Every structure is written in structure tokens, then in C-alpha cells.
C-alpha positions as CSV (number, residue, x, y, z in Angstrom):
1,X,0.0,0.0,0.0
2,X,1.4,3.4,-0.9
3,X,2.6,5.4,2.2
4,X,1.3,8.6,0.6
5,X,-2.3,7.8,1.9
6,X,-1.4,9.3,5.3
7,X,-1.8,12.7,3.6
8,X,-5.3,11.8,2.7
9,X,-6.6,9.6,5.4
10,X,-4.3,10.1,8.4
11,X,-3.8,7.0,10.5
12,X,-5.0,8.6,13.8
13,X,-7.1,11.7,13.0
14,X,-8.7,13.6,15.9
15,X,-12.5,13.8,15.9
16,X,-12.7,17.2,14.2
17,X,-10.1,16.3,11.6
18,X,-12.1,13.1,10.7
19,X,-15.3,15.1,10.5
20,X,-13.7,17.6,8.2
21,X,-12.3,14.9,5.9
22,X,-15.6,13.0,5.6
23,X,-17.9,16.1,5.2
24,X,-15.8,18.5,3.2
25,X,-13.4,16.6,1.0
26,X,-14.6,16.0,-2.6
27,X,-14.0,13.2,-5.1
28,X,-10.6,14.4,-6.4
29,X,-9.2,14.4,-2.9
30,X,-10.4,10.8,-2.3
31,X,-9.5,9.5,-5.8
32,X,-6.0,8.0,-5.0
33,X,-7.5,5.9,-2.1
34,X,-10.5,4.9,-4.2
35,X,-8.4,3.9,-7.2
36,X,-6.1,1.8,-5.0
37,X,-9.1,0.0,-3.4
38,X,-10.9,-0.6,-6.7
39,X,-7.8,-1.9,-8.4
40,X,-7.1,-4.2,-5.5
41,X,-10.6,-5.7,-5.7
42,X,-10.8,-5.8,-9.6
43,X,-13.3,-2.9,-9.9
44,X,-11.0,-0.3,-11.4
45,X,-12.8,0.3,-14.7
46,X,-16.0,1.5,-13.1
47,X,-17.3,5.0,-13.0
48,X,-17.2,6.7,-9.6
49,X,-19.5,9.3,-8.1
50,X,-19.6,10.7,-4.5
51,X,-22.7,10.5,-2.3
52,X,-23.0,13.4,0.0
53,X,-25.4,11.9,2.6
54,X,-24.2,10.1,5.7
55,X,-21.6,10.4,8.4
56,X,-18.9,8.4,6.4
57,X,-17.4,8.8,3.0
58,X,-19.7,7.1,0.5
59,X,-19.1,6.5,-3.2
60,X,-21.3,5.0,-6.0
61,X,-19.2,2.5,-7.9
62,X,-20.5,1.9,-11.4
63,X,-24.2,2.1,-10.2
64,X,-23.6,-1.5,-8.9
65,X,-21.8,-1.1,-5.6
66,X,-21.3,1.3,-2.7
67,X,-17.9,2.0,-1.2
68,X,-18.1,3.2,2.4
69,X,-14.9,4.5,4.1
70,X,-15.1,4.9,7.8
71,X,-12.7,6.9,10.0
72,X,-11.0,5.0,12.9
73,X,-12.8,7.4,15.3
74,X,-16.0,5.5,14.7
75,X,-14.7,2.3,13.0
76,X,-17.4,0.4,14.9
77,X,-19.9,1.7,12.3
78,X,-18.1,-0.1,9.6
79,X,-17.7,-3.3,11.7
80,X,-21.4,-3.1,12.6
81,X,-22.4,-2.8,8.9
82,X,-20.4,-6.0,8.1
83,X,-21.6,-8.0,11.1
84,X,-25.2,-7.0,10.4
85,X,-25.2,-8.0,6.8
86,X,-23.5,-11.3,7.7
87,X,-26.2,-12.0,10.3
88,X,-29.3,-10.9,8.4
89,X,-28.4,-12.1,4.9
90,X,-31.3,-14.3,3.5
91,X,-33.5,-13.8,6.6
92,X,-35.6,-10.8,5.8
93,X,-38.5,-10.1,3.4
94,X,-36.8,-6.9,2.1
95,X,-33.5,-6.4,0.3
96,X,-30.4,-5.4,2.2
97,X,-27.0,-4.9,0.7
98,X,-24.8,-7.9,-0.2
99,X,-21.3,-7.8,1.1
100,X,-18.6,-7.8,-1.5
101,X,-15.4,-7.2,0.5
102,X,-14.2,-5.2,3.5
103,X,-10.9,-4.4,5.2
104,X,-8.7,-1.6,6.5
105,X,-6.5,1.0,4.8
106,X,-4.3,3.1,6.9
107,X,-6.4,2.4,10.0
108,X,-9.6,3.4,8.2
109,X,-12.3,0.8,7.7
110,X,-13.8,0.2,4.3
111,X,-16.8,-1.8,3.0
112,X,-17.8,-2.5,-0.6
113,X,-21.4,-3.8,-0.9
114,X,-24.1,-3.9,-3.5
115,X,-26.2,-0.9,-4.4
116,X,-29.8,-1.4,-3.6
117,X,-32.3,-0.8,-6.4
118,X,-35.2,1.6,-6.1
119,X,-35.6,5.2,-4.9
120,X,-34.6,6.6,-1.6
121,X,-37.7,7.3,0.5
122,X,-36.2,10.7,1.7
123,X,-36.5,12.0,-1.8
124,X,-40.2,11.1,-2.2
125,X,-41.5,11.5,1.4
126,X,-42.0,15.3,1.4
127,X,-44.5,15.2,-1.5
128,X,-46.2,11.9,-0.6
129,X,-49.9,11.9,0.1
130,X,-51.1,10.8,3.5
131,X,-52.5,7.6,2.0
132,X,-49.1,6.7,0.5
133,X,-47.3,7.6,3.8
134,X,-49.7,5.3,5.6
135,X,-48.8,2.5,3.3
136,X,-45.1,3.0,3.9
137,X,-45.5,3.4,7.6
138,X,-47.5,0.2,7.9
139,X,-44.9,-1.7,5.9
140,X,-42.1,-0.4,8.1
141,X,-44.0,-1.6,11.2
142,X,-44.4,-5.1,9.7
143,X,-40.7,-5.1,8.8
144,X,-39.6,-4.2,12.3
145,X,-41.8,-7.0,13.7
146,X,-40.1,-9.5,11.3
147,X,-36.6,-8.1,12.0
148,X,-37.1,-8.5,15.7
149,X,-38.0,-12.2,15.2
150,X,-34.6,-13.0,13.7
151,X,-32.6,-15.5,15.8
152,X,-29.8,-13.6,17.5
153,X,-28.7,-16.4,19.9
154,X,-25.3,-16.8,18.3
155,X,-22.2,-14.9,19.4
156,X,-21.9,-11.5,17.7
157,X,-19.9,-8.3,18.1
158,X,-23.2,-6.5,17.9
159,X,-24.3,-7.8,21.2
160,X,-24.4,-5.1,24.0
161,X,-24.0,-5.8,27.7
162,X,-27.4,-4.5,28.2
163,X,-27.4,-3.3,31.8
164,X,-24.1,-1.6,31.3
165,X,-25.3,-0.1,28.0
166,X,-28.5,1.4,29.6
167,X,-26.6,2.7,32.6
168,X,-24.2,4.5,30.3
169,X,-27.0,6.0,28.3
170,X,-28.4,7.4,31.5
171,X,-25.0,8.6,32.7
172,X,-24.3,10.4,29.4
173,X,-27.8,11.9,28.8
174,X,-27.5,15.3,30.4
175,X,-24.1,16.1,29.0
176,X,-25.1,14.9,25.5
177,X,-28.1,17.3,25.4
178,X,-25.9,20.1,26.8
179,X,-23.5,19.6,23.9
180,X,-26.4,19.7,21.5
181,X,-27.6,23.1,22.9
182,X,-31.0,22.0,24.3
183,X,-32.8,25.0,25.9
184,X,-31.5,25.7,29.4
185,X,-35.0,25.4,31.0
186,X,-35.5,22.0,29.4
187,X,-32.0,20.9,30.5
188,X,-32.9,21.9,34.1
189,X,-36.0,19.7,34.0
190,X,-34.2,16.6,32.5
191,X,-32.9,14.9,35.7
192,X,-36.2,15.2,37.4
193,X,-38.2,14.1,34.4
194,X,-36.1,10.9,34.1
195,X,-36.2,10.2,37.8
196,X,-40.0,10.6,37.8
197,X,-40.4,8.3,34.8
198,X,-38.0,5.4,35.3
199,X,-37.8,3.1,32.3
200,X,-35.1,0.4,32.1
201,X,-35.6,-0.3,28.3
202,X,-35.5,-4.1,28.9
203,X,-38.1,-6.2,27.2
204,X,-36.5,-9.4,28.5
205,X,-35.4,-10.8,25.1
206,X,-32.5,-10.0,22.8
207,X,-33.4,-8.6,19.4
208,X,-31.6,-7.1,16.4
209,X,-32.0,-3.3,16.5
210,X,-31.3,-1.4,13.3
211,X,-31.5,1.8,15.4
212,X,-31.8,4.2,12.4
213,X,-34.9,3.4,10.4
214,X,-35.6,6.9,8.9
215,X,-36.4,7.8,5.3
216,X,-32.7,8.2,4.3
217,X,-32.2,4.5,5.1
218,X,-35.3,3.1,3.4
219,X,-35.6,2.3,-0.3
220,X,-39.0,2.1,-2.1
221,X,-40.4,0.8,-5.4
222,X,-43.8,1.2,-7.0
223,X,-46.3,-1.6,-7.5
224,X,-49.7,-0.9,-9.1
225,X,-49.0,2.8,-8.9
226,X,-48.5,2.6,-5.1
227,X,-45.2,2.9,-3.2
228,X,-43.9,-0.1,-1.3
229,X,-40.8,-0.6,0.8
230,X,-38.2,-2.5,-1.1
231,X,-35.0,-2.3,0.9
232,X,-33.2,-1.2,4.0
233,X,-29.7,0.1,4.2
234,X,-27.1,1.5,6.6
235,X,-26.6,-0.8,9.6
236,X,-23.8,1.2,11.1
237,X,-25.6,1.9,14.3
238,X,-27.1,-1.6,14.8
239,X,-26.9,-3.5,18.0
240,X,-28.3,-6.6,19.5
241,X,-30.2,-5.4,22.6
242,X,-33.4,-5.7,24.5
243,X,-35.6,-2.6,23.7
244,X,-38.2,-2.5,21.0
245,X,-38.8,1.2,21.7
246,X,-35.2,2.0,20.9
247,X,-36.0,0.8,17.4
248,X,-39.6,2.2,17.2
249,X,-38.7,5.8,18.3
250,X,-36.8,6.7,15.1
251,X,-39.5,5.9,12.6
252,X,-42.2,7.3,14.9
253,X,-40.3,10.6,14.8
254,X,-39.0,10.8,11.3
255,X,-41.9,9.0,9.4
256,X,-44.9,9.9,11.5
257,X,-43.8,13.4,12.4
258,X,-46.5,14.1,14.9
259,X,-49.3,12.7,12.9
260,X,-51.6,10.7,15.1
261,X,-52.9,8.5,12.3
262,X,-49.4,7.5,11.2
263,X,-48.2,6.9,14.7
264,X,-51.1,4.5,15.4
265,X,-50.6,2.8,12.0
266,X,-47.0,2.1,12.8
267,X,-47.6,0.9,16.3
268,X,-50.6,-1.3,15.3
269,X,-48.6,-2.9,12.4
270,X,-45.9,-3.7,14.9
271,X,-48.6,-5.0,17.4
272,X,-47.7,-2.6,20.1
273,X,-50.7,-0.5,20.8
274,X,-53.8,-0.9,23.0
275,X,-56.2,1.5,24.6
276,X,-54.8,0.6,28.1
277,X,-51.1,1.3,27.3
278,X,-51.3,4.6,25.5
279,X,-50.2,7.1,28.3
280,X,-47.4,4.9,29.5
281,X,-46.2,4.1,26.0
282,X,-46.1,7.8,25.2
283,X,-44.0,8.5,28.3
284,X,-41.7,5.5,27.6
285,X,-41.1,6.6,24.0
286,X,-40.2,10.1,25.2
287,X,-37.7,8.7,27.8
288,X,-36.3,6.4,25.1
289,X,-35.8,9.2,22.7
290,X,-34.0,11.3,25.3
291,X,-31.7,8.4,26.1
292,X,-31.0,7.3,22.6
293,X,-27.3,7.5,21.8
294,X,-26.1,10.3,19.5
295,X,-29.5,12.0,19.7
296,X,-29.6,15.7,18.6
297,X,-33.0,16.6,20.1
298,X,-33.3,20.0,18.5
299,X,-33.1,18.2,15.2
300,X,-35.6,15.6,16.4
301,X,-38.1,18.3,17.5
302,X,-37.8,20.0,14.2
303,X,-39.3,17.0,12.5
304,X,-42.7,17.7,14.2
305,X,-44.5,21.0,13.6
306,X,-45.0,22.9,16.9
307,X,-48.7,22.7,17.8
308,X,-48.6,23.9,21.4
309,X,-46.1,25.2,23.9
310,X,-42.9,23.1,24.4
311,X,-42.0,24.3,27.9
312,X,-41.8,20.8,29.5
313,X,-40.8,17.4,28.4
314,X,-44.4,16.2,29.0
315,X,-45.7,18.8,26.5
316,X,-43.0,17.8,24.0
317,X,-43.9,14.1,24.4
318,X,-47.5,14.8,23.7
319,X,-46.6,16.5,20.4
320,X,-43.9,14.0,19.3
321,X,-45.9,10.8,20.1
322,X,-49.7,11.7,19.8
323,X,-51.1,8.3,20.6
């Protein structure tokens, strides 16, 4: 491997350096690394284009493959992508990428996998009718139910030590929201709110949790002039854990966006809604969303139009999860 790559992908970048490289550098900057990897894996004659979305460097390879390059700072995302595809391949009703090859280059992790066919839901979602949104939301609920039935009894690097994982989420919660500039009056209420609403996020059974089922990670096709979910991508945040709500919170926020009909459609299709559990479920979803790792809650709240004051976490929960 040429030693000049350290000028492009330094072996041990600090966090801000890694962010700058991934978010700011364009295709010409990356080209020597890409050319080396494609030649190494016999893909050198294919056309390359850069994909701007995502927290890692992404490239379309000949409209057949995706090359993902992950900084060492969050290499676990690349490792989770590989482990997830290996675990789930052939076990789901929807398409997921097929793994071609993976490895490391100058301490950066890379994965080459197949490009999923179809359209990205994020492109179509803003102009979709409520009827079409309801179709997609229902299918996502069905998919999550199937995903959570996959056998995860085998050893896997995705498995979290659950009690330690949850304890760490609680320990990090206040500082995480401080870094994300949550309003001071809401920050002041956060410890009391969590203490008043204890939720251990433990359903008693290990499941595979994608963790990031939002429109950017969902592919759709059209059948009889209606949209249908065709594929799921980006398993970089996946874990094996014990909380269904840790999975459900993201599509409830980013697909349902405060629409009561869509929230109920999603929860019913997943088989997790009854008249008796609505108030507690709303609170548990709010607590889960606050504890979720890497959560930017200002961004989360921006997904749902403000319909009333948001001076307390209770008021916010009623707007985000209107069930």
C-alpha cells in the first residue's frame, strides 16, 4: 500500500479532523484511495461518483456497488455494517446490501457492498400523500416486527452488555443534550423528568435493533402505482439489545412526524398499541428518545411542527408521540 495515503486519510485523526475529511473533501481528494481499493478488488474500470449523505465517506461504484470508508474514530460503524449483513443475509422479506469485500486501509475501515435498487424514501417523502405515507409506515411496522424475530442467539460483536449499555445512556444523557444546545429550561428539568419516569428499556429478550430506520435508510419501489418498501440500508448503528422502543422511536419521529394516524398505524402494524397502554407508552417513548445515543434533540423536535407550547418534556412528548 502506498505510504502517501497518510496525507489523505491520516492513521489517527482527531475527531474534528475526521469530520472535516468526511464532510468537506470531494471526489478528487479521495481519488487515490478509491483507485487503489478498486484496483485491489478488480473494480478499477467502473465510474465513480460521490454520495453526499451520511456520516462516512460514500461512493457509488458503477451504479452497482457502494464503497463506504469509515474513520478510525467510529470504526465500529463499519464493523457493525459488516456484522449486520452477515447476520441478516437471506433472513428478511426486504432487500439489504450484499457484502462484496471489507478491510482496512491506513487504519480506516472500508466496505464494498451492492447498491440497492429503487428510490430513496427521503426524496419522495415530502411530497407523498397521507395515503401513501400510511402504506409505507405500515410496511415499516411489519418489517420491524419481522426483524425482531430473527434469531440472534449466536455470538456476535453487535451484542451489547445490556445493563451496562443502559446505565451508560443514563449517565451520558444530560451532557449529551448540553453539547447539542438544548434550551436551558429543558435541561434543568431533565434529571427530574427521568427520575419521575424510570424506564429500564428491557423487554426481556435479545433482538436485532437497526437503530436508524428513517427515510434516508429506506428504499422504495412502486407496485400498481403505489409505493412499497423494497430495501433497508445503513446498519452502522445496529446492535443486539433488549428494547423494542429503541427501534420504534426513530420511525415514529421521522416518518410519523407528529401525525396521530401515522403513529397509530406504525404501532398497530408492529402490534404494540392498545387503549390501556397509550399514556405509559407515550412516556416510555419520550424517555427512550431522550436516552437514545447520539441524539440531537433539537433536530428531532424540528421533524414535528409545533402545535402547542414546548416548555416541559411532558408537553413535548404529547406532540412527538400523539397516541
